[in-house]
C-alpha positions in Angstrom: 0.0 -0.1 -0.1 1.4 3.3 -0.8 0.5 7.1 -0.5 1.9 7.9 -4.2 0.7 12.0 -3.5 4.1 13.2 -4.0 6.1 10.0 -5.2 5.5 9.3 -8.6 7.0 6.0 -8.9 4.5 2.5 -8.4 4.9 -0.5 -9.5 1.2 -1.9 -11.2 0.6 -4.3 -8.3 0.8 -1.2 -5.9 -2.9 -0.3 -3.8 -2.6 3.2 -2.8 -3.8 5.1 -0.1 -3.9 8.6 -1.5 -4.0 9.0 -5.2 -3.9 12.9 -7.5 -7.3 11.7 -8.3 -9.2 9.6 -5.9 -12.1 7.9 -6.6 -15.0 8.8 -7.0 -18.5 7.0 -6.7 -21.4 8.6 -9.8 -24.0 10.2 -7.6 -21.0 11.5 -5.3 -20.0 10.1 -1.4 -23.0 11.7 0.0 -25.1 10.0 -2.6 -23.1 6.7 -1.9 -23.2 7.3 2.3 -27.2 7.8 1.9 -27.2 4.4 -0.1 -25.6 2.6 2.6 -27.4 4.3 5.6 -30.8 3.5 4.4 -29.5 -0.5 3.5 -28.4 -0.1 7.2 -31.3 1.4 8.9 -33.2 -2.2 7.4 -31.6 -4.2 10.2 -31.9 -3.6 13.4 -27.9 -3.5 14.8 -26.5 -0.7 16.9 -23.2 1.4 16.6 -21.2 1.8 13.0 -19.3 -0.9 11.1 -16.2 0.3 8.9 -15.4 -1.6 5.7 -12.1 -0.9 3.7 -11.8 -2.4 0.3 -10.3 -1.9 -3.2 -11.5 0.4 -6.0 -9.8 -1.3 -8.8 -9.0 0.4 -12.2 -12.2 -1.1 -13.5 -14.1 1.1 -10.5 -15.1 -2.1 -9.1 -15.2 -3.2 -5.6 -12.4 -5.9 -4.2 -11.2 -7.7 -1.1 -13.6 -5.9 0.8 -13.0 -6.4 4.9 -14.2 -5.4 8.3 -11.7 -2.4 10.2 -13.9 -1.7 12.6 -16.0 -4.5 14.3 -19.5 -4.2 15.8 -20.8 -8.1 16.2 -19.9 -11.2 13.8 -23.8 -10.1 12.7 -23.2 -6.5 12.0 -20.0 -7.2 10.3 -21.9 -10.1 8.0 -24.4 -7.3 6.9 -22.1 -4.3 5.8 -20.0 -6.9 3.9 -23.4 -7.3 2.1 -24.3 -3.8 2.0 -20.8 -2.7 0.7 -20.6 -5.5 -2.3 -24.7 -4.4 -3.3 -23.4 -1.3 -3.9 -24.9 -0.2 -7.4 -22.8 1.2 -9.2 -18.6 1.1 -10.5 -17.0 3.8 -9.2 -15.1 6.0 -11.3 -11.3 5.0 -10.5 -8.3 6.7 -9.1 -5.9 7.8 -11.1 -1.9 8.7 -10.7 -0.1 10.4 -13.2 -2.7 10.1 -15.8 -3.1 6.1 -15.2 -6.1 4.4 -13.3 -5.0 3.0 -10.5 -6.1 0.5 -7.1 -6.8 2.7 -4.2 -7.6 1.8 -0.9 -10.8 3.1 0.7 -12.8 3.0 4.3 -16.2 3.5 4.4 -18.8 3.8 7.6 -21.8 1.4 7.4 -24.3 3.2 10.0 -26.8 1.3 11.6 -27.5 3.9 14.2 -28.1 7.7 13.4 -25.5 8.5 16.9 -22.9 6.5 16.1 -19.6 8.3 16.7 -17.3 6.4 14.5 -19.4 7.1 11.4 -19.6 10.6 12.0 -15.9 11.1 12.1 -15.3 8.7 9.2 -18.2 10.7 7.1 -16.1 13.7 8.3 -12.7 12.1 6.6 -15.2 11.1 3.7 -16.1 14.7 3.1 -12.7 15.5 3.2 -11.3 13.5 0.4 -14.5 15.3 -1.6 -13.7 18.2 -1.1 -9.8 17.9 -2.8 
């Protein structure tokens, strides 16, 4: 995993955490968060699960995994929600080439989840760059 915001050299097998052009969701990260939040509201879970995944050079979600866990059931549901996202991402780019990028995204099962709030701020910061 590499942060290539300054270093232009990379290998084709690298997965990036920050690139010149971060991946984008067609309806924006706010639209994606609304989709996830609405799906999560259908389940009687509490708190927030954070899922990390790679946005591939084709804009697909790959290798999702839990980075903040609540319970095995909530984790399973969060992975289902993330893998059911209906549209492909616009891939990230570094030096004009599409590259795989690692993202973390909250799945809020409750409106008062501090973890989701913190991650939403992070995501909003990404969207502004």
